[in-house]
Structure formats: structure tokens, C-alpha cells
C-alpha positions in Angstrom: -46.9 -93.9 -26.1 -48.4 -97.1 -27.4 -48.2 -97.9 -31.0 -51.1 -97.1 -33.2 -52.3 -100.5 -34.1 -53.7 -101.6 -37.5 -57.4 -101.7 -37.8 -59.7 -102.8 -40.6 -61.9 -99.8 -41.4 -64.0 -100.0 -44.5 -62.5 -98.5 -47.6 -62.2 -94.7 -47.4 -63.4 -94.6 -43.8 -61.7 -92.2 -41.5 -62.4 -91.1 -38.0 -66.0 -90.0 -37.4 -66.9 -86.4 -36.6 -67.8 -87.6 -33.1 -64.3 -89.1 -32.6 -62.7 -85.9 -33.9 -64.7 -83.7 -31.5 -64.1 -86.1 -28.7 -60.3 -85.8 -29.1 -60.5 -82.0 -29.4 -62.5 -81.8 -26.1 -60.2 -84.2 -24.3 -57.0 -82.3 -25.1 -57.6 -79.2 -22.9 -58.7 -81.5 -20.0 -55.5 -83.5 -20.3 -53.4 -80.3 -20.3 -55.2 -79.0 -17.2 -54.7 -82.4 -15.5 -51.0 -82.5 -16.4 -50.4 -79.0 -15.1 -52.1 -79.7 -11.8 -50.3 -83.0 -11.4 -46.9 -81.3 -12.0 -47.9 -78.5 -9.5 -48.7 -81.2 -7.0 -45.3 -82.9 -7.6 -43.5 -79.6 -7.1 -45.3 -79.1 -3.8 -44.3 -82.6 -2.7 -40.7 -81.8 -3.7 -40.6 -78.8 -1.4 -41.1 -76.1 -4.0 -43.2 -73.1 -2.8 -46.1 -73.5 -5.2 -49.1 -71.3 -4.7 -51.2 -73.5 -2.5 -54.9 -74.1 -2.9 -57.4 -76.9 -2.6 -56.7 -78.3 -6.0 -52.9 -78.2 -5.7 -53.1 -79.7 -2.2 -55.1 -82.6 -3.5 -52.8 -82.9 -6.5 -49.9 -83.2 -4.2 -51.6 -85.9 -2.1 -52.7 -87.9 -5.1 -49.7 -87.1 -7.4 -48.9 -90.7 -8.5 -52.5 -91.6 -9.2 -53.1 -88.4 -11.1 -50.0 -88.8 -13.3 -50.3 -92.6 -14.0 -53.9 -93.5 -13.8 -55.6 -90.2 -14.8 -53.1 -88.6 -17.3 -51.1 -91.5 -18.8 -54.1 -93.8 -18.5 -56.2 -91.4 -20.5 -53.4 -90.8 -23.1 -52.7 -94.5 -23.7 -56.4 -95.4 -23.8 -57.1 -92.6 -26.3 -54.5 -94.1 -28.6 -56.1 -97.5 -28.3 -59.6 -96.1 -28.9 -58.3 -94.4 -32.0 -56.8 -97.7 -33.2 -60.0 -99.6 -32.4 -62.3 -97.0 -34.0 -65.2 -97.8 -31.6 -66.9 -95.0 -29.8 -67.4 -97.1 -26.7 -63.6 -97.3 -26.3 -63.5 -93.6 -25.6 -65.3 -94.3 -22.4 -62.0 -95.5 -20.9 -60.2 -92.1 -21.1 -63.4 -90.4 -19.9 -63.3 -92.6 -16.8 -59.6 -91.8 -16.3 -60.4 -88.1 -16.4 -63.5 -88.6 -14.1 -61.2 -90.4 -11.6 -58.7 -87.6 -11.7 -61.5 -85.0 -11.2 -62.8 -87.0 -8.2 -59.4 -87.1 -6.6 -58.9 -83.3 -7.1 -62.4 -82.8 -5.5 -61.3 -84.7 -2.4 -63.3 -87.9 -3.2 -60.5 -90.6 -3.3 -63.0 -93.5 -3.0 -64.9 -92.4 -6.1 -61.6 -91.7 -7.9 -60.3 -95.2 -7.1 -63.6 -96.8 -8.4 -63.4 -94.8 -11.6 -59.8 -95.9 -12.2 -60.7 -99.5 -11.6 -63.6 -99.3 -14.0 -61.3 -97.6 -16.6 -58.7 -100.3 -16.2 -61.4 -103.0 -16.6 -62.7 -101.3 -19.7 -59.2 -101.1 -21.0 -58.8 -104.8 -20.6 -61.9 -105.2 -22.8 -60.5 -102.8 -25.4 -57.3 -104.8 -25.7 -59.2 -108.1 -25.9 -61.1 -106.5 -28.9 -57.8 -105.5 -30.5 -56.3 -109.0 -30.1 -59.5 -110.4 -31.7 -58.8 -108.1 -34.6 -55.0 -108.3 -34.8 -53.4 -111.0 -32.7 -49.6 -110.4 -32.4 -46.9 -110.5 -29.7 -47.2 -106.7 -29.1 -51.0 -106.8 -28.8 -50.8 -109.6 -26.3 -48.2 -107.5 -24.3 -50.6 -104.6 -24.4 -53.3 -106.8 -22.8 -50.8 -107.8 -20.1 -50.1 -104.1 -19.5 -53.8 -103.5 -19.0 -54.0 -106.3 -16.5 -51.1 -104.9 -14.6 -52.9 -101.5 -14.4 -56.1 -103.2 -13.3 -54.2 -105.0 -10.5 -52.8 -101.7 -9.2 -56.2 -100.0 -9.5 -58.0 -102.8 -7.6 -55.4 -102.5 -4.9 -56.1 -98.7 -4.7 -59.9 -99.4 -4.5 -59.6 -101.8 -1.6 -57.2 -99.5 0.3 -53.8 -101.2 -0.3 -51.8 -98.0 -0.9 -48.4 -99.7 -1.0 -45.3 -100.2 -3.2 -47.0 -103.1 -4.9 -49.7 -100.7 -6.1 -47.2 -98.3 -7.5 -45.1 -101.0 -9.0 -48.2 -102.4 -10.8 -49.0 -99.0 -12.2 -45.4 -98.6 -13.4 -45.5 -102.1 -14.9 -48.5 -100.9 -16.9 -46.4 -98.1 -18.5 -43.2 -100.1 -18.9 -44.9 -103.1 -20.6 -46.8 -100.7 -22.8 -43.5 -99.2 -24.0 -42.0 -102.7 -24.4 -45.0 -103.6 -26.6 -44.6 -100.5 -28.7 -40.9 -101.1 -29.2 -41.8 -104.6 -30.4 -44.3 -103.2 -32.8 -42.0 -100.5 -34.2 -39.1 -102.9 -34.7 -41.1 -106.0 -35.7 -39.1 -106.3 -38.9 -35.8 -106.1 -37.2 -33.8 -109.4 -37.1 -32.9 -110.5 -33.5 -31.3 -113.4 -32.0 -33.6 -116.4 -31.3 -33.2 -116.0 -27.6 -34.3 -112.3 -27.6 -38.0 -112.8 -27.4 -38.0 -115.6 -24.7 -35.6 -113.5 -22.7 -38.0 -110.5 -22.9 -40.9 -112.7 -21.8 -38.9 -114.0 -18.8 -38.1 -110.4 -17.8 -41.7 -109.3 -18.1 -42.9 -112.3 -16.0 -40.3 -111.3 -13.4 -41.5 -107.7 -13.6 -45.1 -108.7 -12.9 -44.1 -111.1 -10.1 -41.9 -108.4 -8.5 -44.7 -105.8 -8.7 -46.9 -108.0 -6.5 -44.4 -109.9 -4.4 -41.0 -108.3 -4.2 -39.7 -104.7 -4.7 -36.2 -106.0 -5.1 -37.3 -108.5 -7.8 -39.1 -105.6 -9.5 -35.9 -103.7 -9.6 -33.9 -106.6 -10.9 -36.5 -107.0 -13.7 -36.3 -103.3 -14.6 -32.5 -103.5 -14.7 -32.7 -106.6 -16.9 -35.2 -104.8 -19.3 -32.8 -101.9 -19.6 -30.0 -104.2 -20.7 -32.4 -106.0 -23.1 -33.5 -102.8 -24.7 -29.9 -101.6 -25.0 -28.9 -104.9 -26.6 -31.8 -105.6 -28.9 -33.5 -102.3 -29.7 -33.0 -100.8 -33.2 -32.0 -97.5 -31.5 -28.4 -98.8 -31.4 -28.4 -98.6 -35.2 -30.6 -95.5 -35.8 -28.5 -93.4 -33.5 -26.0 -93.2 -36.4 -28.7 -91.7 -38.6 -29.7 -88.0 -38.9 -32.7 -85.9 -38.2 -35.7 -87.3 -36.4 -34.4 -90.9 -36.4 -31.2 -89.9 -34.5 -33.2 -87.8 -32.1 -35.6 -90.7 -31.3 -32.7 -93.0 -30.8 -31.0 -90.7 -28.3 -34.3 -90.4 -26.4 -34.6 -94.1 -26.3 -31.0 -94.8 -25.3 -31.1 -92.1 -22.6 -34.4 -93.6 -21.3 -32.9 -97.0 -21.1 -30.0 -95.6 -19.0 -32.6 -94.1 -16.6 -34.5 -97.4 -16.6 -31.3 -99.1 -15.3 -30.8 -96.4 -12.6 -34.4 -96.9 -11.5 -33.9 -100.6 -11.4 -30.9 -100.3 -9.0 -32.9 -97.8 -6.9 -35.9 -100.2 -6.6 -33.5 -103.0 -5.6 -32.1 -100.7 -2.9 -35.6 -99.7 -1.8 -36.5 -103.4 -1.5 -33.4 -103.9 0.7 -34.6 -101.3 3.1 -32.8 -98.2 1.9 -35.6 -95.6 2.1 -33.4 -92.9 0.7 -33.6 -94.5 -2.7 -37.3 -93.9 -3.0 -37.1 -90.6 -5.0 -34.7 -92.2 -7.5 -36.8 -95.3 -7.8 -39.9 -93.4 -8.6 -38.6 -90.5 -10.7 -35.7 -92.1 -12.6 -38.5 -94.4 -13.9 -41.4 -91.9 -14.1 -39.4 -89.0 -15.4 -36.2 -90.4 -16.8 -37.5 -93.4 -18.6 -41.2 -92.7 -19.3 -40.8 -89.0 -20.3 -37.8 -89.8 -22.5 -40.1 -92.3 -24.3 -42.8 -89.6 -24.6 -40.3 -87.1 -26.0 -39.0 -89.6 -28.4 -42.3 -90.9 -29.7 -44.5 -87.8 -29.6 -43.3 -86.5 -33.0 -44.5 -89.8 -34.6 -47.5 -90.7 -32.4 -49.1 -87.2 -32.3 -49.7 -87.0 -36.1 -51.2 -90.5 -36.1 -53.6 -89.9 -33.1 -54.4 -86.2 -33.2 -53.9 -85.6 -37.0 -51.4 -82.8 -36.1 -48.2 -83.0 -38.1 -44.9 -81.5 -36.8 -41.7 -80.2 -38.5 -38.7 -81.6 -36.6 -35.6 -79.5 -36.0 -32.8 -79.2 -33.5 -35.0 -77.4 -30.9 -36.3 -80.8 -29.8 -32.9 -81.5 -28.2 -33.3 -78.6 -25.7 -36.0 -80.1 -23.5 -34.4 -83.5 -23.7 -31.1 -82.1 -22.5 -32.8 -80.2 -19.7 -34.7 -83.3 -18.6 -31.5 -85.3 -18.2 -29.6 -82.4 -16.5 -32.5 -81.7 -14.1 -32.8 -85.4 -13.1 -29.1 -85.6 -12.4 -29.4 -82.5 -10.2 -32.5 -83.8 -8.4 -31.0 -87.2 -7.6 -27.4 -86.1 -6.8 -28.3 -84.5 -3.4 -31.5 -84.3 -1.4 -30.9 -80.6 -0.9 -31.1 -80.0 -4.6 -34.4 -81.9 -5.0 -36.7 -78.8 -5.1 -34.5 -77.1 -7.7 -34.2 -80.3 -9.8 -38.0 -80.8 -9.6 -38.6 -77.3 -10.8 -36.3 -77.9 -13.8 -38.0 -81.2 -14.4 -41.3 -79.3 -14.8 -39.5 -76.7 -17.0 -38.3 -79.5 -19.3 -41.8 -80.8 -19.8 -43.2 -77.3 -20.4 -40.4 -76.6 -22.8 -41.1 -79.8 -24.7 -44.8 -78.8 -25.0 -43.7 -75.4 -26.5 -41.3 -77.1 -28.9 -44.1 -79.4 -30.1 -46.4 -76.5 -30.5 -43.8 -74.6 -32.5 -43.1 -77.6 -34.7 -46.8 -78.0 -35.5 -47.1 -74.3 -36.4 -44.0 -74.6 -38.6 -45.5 -77.5 -40.4 -48.7 -75.6 -41.0 -46.8 -72.6 -42.3 -44.8 -74.7 -44.6 -47.9 -76.4 -46.0 -49.5 -73.0 -46.6 -46.5 -71.8 -48.5 -46.7 -74.9 -50.7 -50.3 -74.2 -51.6 
């Protein structure tokens, strides 16, 4: 999800053979981790998933597996590719090691691995700032610190809403940084950037101190994105640009829903918990994934994709399944199953798009 940051490789330098092999080996591990994490989420939602030791652990550790193991690895791989230093790939390896420890029933070892990964990630972002200091790279460092805060809380046994909020802040601020990077040439009102900084400060304060304040900050961020993001303009375009804009605008709507749910949760309404977690984790974050994957995947994995209207199918299913899931607690298992189907369908659409690009290139040659 994070932007691929500029680096300063020597002329003609590309990714080393070790880096290419490293990415190739990480991919199947990430897929397996995502599948198990989704299976655990389905079990938690009440879906009769085939139960086993791995799925049971995945259900018990669902949030840590999705955010720290899977998304932590994905985001840190992007940063390692940007930095072009082999040592930076130790961070996603630690994320995967932490996920493996959780699945093996070793939560203490997993928590320590995540804390080490987050600490290493802070170091990676400091190196990136040293190379390219800019508002978005500073925000990426802040996101790493938020992740570290949540992982330290996990390691010392503070399994609370502040831990979850810190993990979510890691992803939300990462996305905010990427939007700043991708729209850095867009003209905004003078007050836009100070307002964003204020909202992110409130988000960080709320993550540690107040669930309701965290929700207010999420709601404010949704309004900021809706007002200042370039998606308001590109939604009138065609092709990939329009698709990305619709992903973004839909994600901002779910961000607002999650903000209201976090406020309700902070005010003692426990029934808002599923909406607080999944309007944010599925509605906002996965909309961002679906919108940016056609651009980020070619940059990180060197896999080009051919965009077409099929990309709208998993996006529509994700929105519909979330509405179903959150409309009535009785529909939660069905909605969760369709959430998983939307993610699986998106993976298939991406695979199809990559194969179509390859076939098109072969015809040209």
C-alpha cells in the first residue's frame, strides 16, 4: 500500500538477484498466511470452517496475523524494495516469523518477533528519510512508530483496544502518507496540510488514550480525504484512473463509518465493535489495497497487469458484503463469507490481468 519511494541507485542498477529471489520466496508465504488469517476470521464470525490446530490459532490471533504478520510484511517489503538494502528484508522475514510463531501456539515468541520487526521498520524509515526527506516519508516514520507502540503493548501483555488502535493507526497513516506522495503535485488550500497534521496527532493520541477520540480522528480524516484527495477529480476520468478513484472514495466512506463506530465503542456501546474493526480493516484498508494494487504490484513485484472492467466485480462484492455483515448481527457469518469471497475474487482478477498482459506482450513480439 505504501508508495514506492525514490532511491538513488547507481546508473543502470536494478534489483539484485538475491532481492528478486527473496520476493519470489516471500510471495507464497504471504498467500498462505492470508488464507489462514481469513479462515480464522471466518471461524470467529461463526462460519463452520474446517477446524484444525492452525485455523484455531488463526482465529485466536486474527488481528495480529492480519495486521502485524500480513500487512506488516507487505508494507515492509515495499519499503525494502525502495531502500534497496538486503538488511531491510529482515523486517518482513520477522513479520512472517512472528506469524508462524502465533500459528504454532507460541504467542510470546510471536509478540517479540513483531516488536523486533517494528523496531527494524523504524530504522528502515529513518534510512529512507536520510535519503529522501519529505512530508510523506516523515509520515511513514510516524506510522512505523505507531506500529511499534502496538507491538510493544502486545509484548508486555496489554491486549487492549489501544493496542488494536495503534496497529490500525500504522496502516491508516501509511495510507495517508501514500496519498500525499501520489498527489504531491496537486494544489491544495494552505490549511490542508496543517489540518491533516492535527488530525493525525489526534489519531495517535486517541490510539493510546481514548477510543472515542480515535474515532473522531478517523471521521475527520475521512472528511479530509474526501475534501482534498485528487480522487474527486479523477473519478470523472476513464479506465484505471476512474476505478482507483472509486476505490478511494468508497474507502473514505467506510473510514467515516468506522470512525462513528469507534466513537460508539468508546462511549460503551459494545455492539459497535464489529463495525469499528471491519469497516476500517475491510472497508477502508482493503478498498485501498484494491485501488492501489494495479499500480503498486508492477513497481514492487515487476508484474504488470492489464486493467479491465473485471476489477469492479470484487470491489462491488466487498461493499455489498460489508453492508450485509454490518446490517444485522444474524447476517454476520454470511457477510464474512462474502468478504472472504471478495478478497479471493480480487486475487483471481489480478492473476487474470497479469496473464492478459503477458499474452498481449507475446503477441507484440
